[in-house]
Legacy VTK file of the C-alpha trace (Angstrom):
# vtk DataFile Version 3.0
C-alpha trace
ASCII
DATASET POLYDATA
POINTS 204 float
119.168 125.859 65.381
119.733 123.445 68.268
121.314 126.235 70.313
118.692 128.845 69.483
115.776 126.538 70.280
114.141 127.126 66.884
112.054 124.243 65.455
111.291 125.100 61.844
110.115 121.633 60.738
106.409 121.202 61.515
104.257 118.077 61.180
101.273 118.711 58.907
99.197 116.134 60.828
99.498 117.395 64.393
101.489 120.671 64.159
104.267 119.318 66.383
107.613 121.028 65.570
111.138 119.611 65.243
114.678 120.920 64.903
115.498 119.033 61.682
113.838 117.141 58.837
115.231 113.786 60.054
113.419 114.122 63.399
110.237 115.157 61.605
110.493 112.136 59.294
110.863 109.821 62.295
107.856 111.417 63.991
105.611 111.137 60.933
105.838 107.336 61.116
103.511 107.631 64.102
100.817 108.897 61.729
101.598 106.598 58.783
101.867 103.485 60.937
105.228 102.614 59.380
107.356 100.416 61.678
110.620 99.594 59.908
112.608 98.585 63.014
112.149 94.933 64.005
113.201 93.181 67.216
115.334 90.144 66.345
114.237 88.436 69.567
110.460 88.432 69.184
109.699 90.004 65.790
107.835 92.998 67.171
108.002 96.169 64.994
108.695 99.785 65.995
108.536 103.191 64.243
112.050 104.244 65.245
115.321 102.907 66.651
114.848 104.538 70.050
111.619 102.616 70.659
113.317 99.406 69.541
116.241 99.907 71.935
113.838 100.633 74.791
111.869 97.487 73.946
114.988 95.286 73.807
115.560 95.920 77.515
112.520 93.723 78.107
114.452 90.714 76.826
117.414 91.344 79.123
115.424 92.113 82.291
114.922 88.612 83.651
116.754 86.231 81.319
113.834 83.802 81.021
113.633 81.779 77.805
110.537 80.483 76.027
110.073 77.796 73.380
107.110 79.601 71.803
106.960 83.226 70.655
103.416 83.587 72.029
104.649 82.632 75.513
107.433 85.219 75.306
105.039 87.974 74.226
102.661 87.072 77.048
105.519 87.106 79.583
106.821 90.471 78.363
103.587 92.106 79.478
104.716 91.530 83.060
107.608 93.917 82.345
105.798 96.452 80.163
102.581 96.524 82.187
100.488 96.047 79.046
97.015 94.622 79.774
95.204 94.092 76.453
92.384 91.848 77.720
89.437 93.771 79.179
86.411 92.476 81.096
83.268 93.868 79.468
81.384 93.550 82.771
83.561 95.708 85.016
86.330 97.136 82.812
89.187 95.419 84.642
92.240 94.688 82.444
94.499 91.626 82.314
97.867 90.695 80.806
96.724 87.218 79.695
93.519 85.925 78.138
93.325 83.008 80.598
93.377 85.503 83.488
90.378 87.248 81.948
88.576 83.903 81.518
89.148 83.038 85.192
88.074 86.534 86.300
84.814 86.348 84.326
83.737 83.420 86.514
83.261 85.995 89.278
80.484 87.574 87.189
79.007 84.351 85.815
79.119 82.479 89.126
80.847 79.529 87.431
82.940 77.533 89.932
84.231 74.475 88.038
86.620 73.224 90.735
84.645 71.326 93.409
85.849 69.951 96.724
84.952 66.235 96.971
84.857 66.492 100.761
82.328 69.300 101.224
81.186 70.296 97.727
82.453 73.869 97.918
83.272 75.330 94.485
86.162 77.529 93.333
86.901 79.640 90.268
90.536 78.495 90.131
92.292 75.187 90.786
94.710 76.853 93.229
91.742 77.912 95.343
90.590 74.308 95.568
94.098 73.073 96.427
94.416 75.622 99.228
90.935 74.778 100.526
91.614 71.034 100.602
94.465 71.610 103.042
91.808 72.541 105.615
90.494 68.975 105.343
93.889 67.232 105.233
95.656 69.462 107.765
98.597 69.876 105.373
100.825 72.880 106.122
103.545 72.990 103.439
104.924 76.472 104.218
107.346 76.603 107.156
109.018 79.612 108.778
112.815 79.247 108.688
113.097 81.430 111.796
110.842 79.614 114.266
109.611 76.485 112.468
105.924 77.421 112.525
103.990 75.964 109.571
101.183 77.443 107.498
98.525 76.249 105.081
98.912 79.264 102.762
102.026 81.001 101.443
100.400 84.392 102.106
100.057 83.421 105.767
103.786 82.644 105.929
104.625 86.012 104.321
102.507 87.842 106.926
104.050 85.802 109.746
107.622 86.579 108.615
106.942 90.250 109.280
106.808 89.456 113.002
110.482 88.494 112.709
111.653 91.191 110.293
109.584 94.029 111.765
108.488 95.040 108.254
105.403 97.270 108.192
104.460 97.901 104.545
100.959 99.300 105.142
100.958 103.047 105.878
98.074 105.223 107.029
97.741 108.145 104.602
96.284 110.355 107.355
98.780 109.985 110.191
101.697 107.987 108.756
101.404 105.089 111.193
102.652 101.781 109.767
101.226 98.253 110.069
102.297 94.683 109.347
98.980 93.661 107.805
96.372 95.392 105.650
93.635 94.316 108.074
95.382 96.222 110.880
95.483 99.364 108.731
91.791 98.986 107.866
90.867 98.613 111.550
93.060 101.587 112.446
91.341 103.826 109.895
87.888 102.628 110.904
88.237 103.194 114.631
91.015 105.740 115.112
90.304 108.270 112.370
86.512 107.911 112.349
86.495 108.575 116.095
88.848 111.524 115.616
86.643 113.058 112.899
83.511 112.609 115.037
85.251 114.277 117.978
86.283 117.268 115.838
82.757 117.666 114.435
81.244 117.744 117.943
83.704 120.256 119.360
82.194 123.699 120.165
83.215 126.474 117.781
LINES 1 205
204 0 1 2 3 4 5 6 7 8 9 10 11 12 13 14 15 16 17 18 19 20 21 22 23 24 25 26 27 28 29 30 31 32 33 34 35 36 37 38 39 40 41 42 43 44 45 46 47 48 49 50 51 52 53 54 55 56 57 58 59 60 61 62 63 64 65 66 67 68 69 70 71 72 73 74 75 76 77 78 79 80 81 82 83 84 85 86 87 88 89 90 91 92 93 94 95 96 97 98 99 100 101 102 103 104 105 106 107 108 109 110 111 112 113 114 115 116 117 118 119 120 121 122 123 124 125 126 127 128 129 130 131 132 133 134 135 136 137 138 139 140 141 142 143 144 145 146 147 148 149 150 151 152 153 154 155 156 157 158 159 160 161 162 163 164 165 166 167 168 169 170 171 172 173 174 175 176 177 178 179 180 181 182 183 184 185 186 187 188 189 190 191 192 193 194 195 196 197 198 199 200 201 202 203
């Protein structure tokens, strides 16, 4: 039957067909909710061995270890892309509950981290730490190529592109590449808008 392509075994729930009864039996666990295959690493259950083997790759991807099972499960979402926590205000999804809590401050206006120097508030502690460097003048991120220092890590990353020549931002209309997203935005605003206006005003 494998060679002929015939699939005589049909699922009574969804009409999907299979070559043999064993494959049909495995498939039907999707409908029954049965998950007899358990991951020995984290205890998660799966309907068949193939899903379990695919899942186990998550544990070998980065080699990180965790003392608590909840921490492992939360970390695994970085590999699987699962985002089970949803903001009811805007529908945005998050891998961790704490990320959702922090995000919701954008909607509520809650800024619990206050700068003692100027009173400015922030939704996250890291935002306050980065802001305070403006008052102290601290620049902890230094370029290994030229020695220039930066307040923010993101600023160092952008600066390093001047040495490497990396241009990760690509214009979808003309293919031109840019070092920074702001350069791409400016390019689209002025170059392509002007081009479109010119084409619209050309005589037919």
